[in-house]
C-alpha positions in Angstrom: 32.9 -6.7 -25.0 36.0 -7.2 -27.9 38.5 -7.4 -24.8 36.7 -10.2 -23.3 36.5 -12.0 -26.7 40.4 -11.6 -26.7 40.8 -13.5 -23.6 39.1 -16.1 -24.7 40.4 -16.5 -27.6 43.9 -16.0 -25.4 42.9 -18.6 -22.9 42.1 -21.1 -25.9 45.3 -20.8 -27.4 46.8 -20.6 -24.0 45.1 -23.8 -23.1 45.8 -25.6 -26.4 49.9 -25.0 -26.3 50.1 -26.1 -22.7 48.7 -29.3 -24.3 50.8 -29.7 -27.0 54.5 -28.8 -24.6 53.6 -31.1 -22.7 51.9 -34.1 -23.8 52.2 -34.1 -27.5 52.1 -38.1 -27.6 49.2 -38.0 -25.8 47.6 -35.7 -28.6 49.3 -37.8 -31.1 47.1 -40.4 -30.1 43.8 -38.7 -28.8 44.0 -37.1 -33.1 44.2 -40.7 -34.2 41.2 -42.1 -32.2 39.3 -38.8 -33.1 40.1 -40.5 -37.1 39.1 -43.8 -36.6 35.2 -42.5 -35.5 32.9 -42.4 -38.0 32.0 -38.4 -38.5 28.6 -38.2 -37.2 30.4 -38.9 -33.8 32.8 -36.8 -34.4 30.3 -34.0 -34.7 28.6 -35.1 -31.6 32.0 -34.7 -30.0 31.8 -31.0 -30.6 28.7 -30.1 -30.9 29.0 -31.4 -26.6 32.0 -29.6 -26.0 29.7 -26.3 -27.5 26.9 -27.3 -25.2 29.6 -27.7 -22.0 30.8 -24.1 -23.1 27.8 -22.8 -23.7 26.4 -24.1 -20.2 29.7 -22.9 -18.5 29.8 -19.1 -20.0 26.1 -19.1 -18.7 26.9 -20.4 -15.2 30.1 -18.2 -14.6 27.9 -15.2 -15.9 24.6 -15.8 -14.0 26.5 -15.6 -10.8 
């Protein structure tokens, strides 16, 4: 169980590291766009990402 959690964290770090390494200017523009959004909109984006991640994990685990 703990190995799976560590692997998940490692995958997130790998993907984020790749994004920052390959497209730093795009990340900068995305952060600027996020700053201009209202807090409630940012919260909804975060909750949507959370729901999508949970759904993907459920689908992968179910099959």
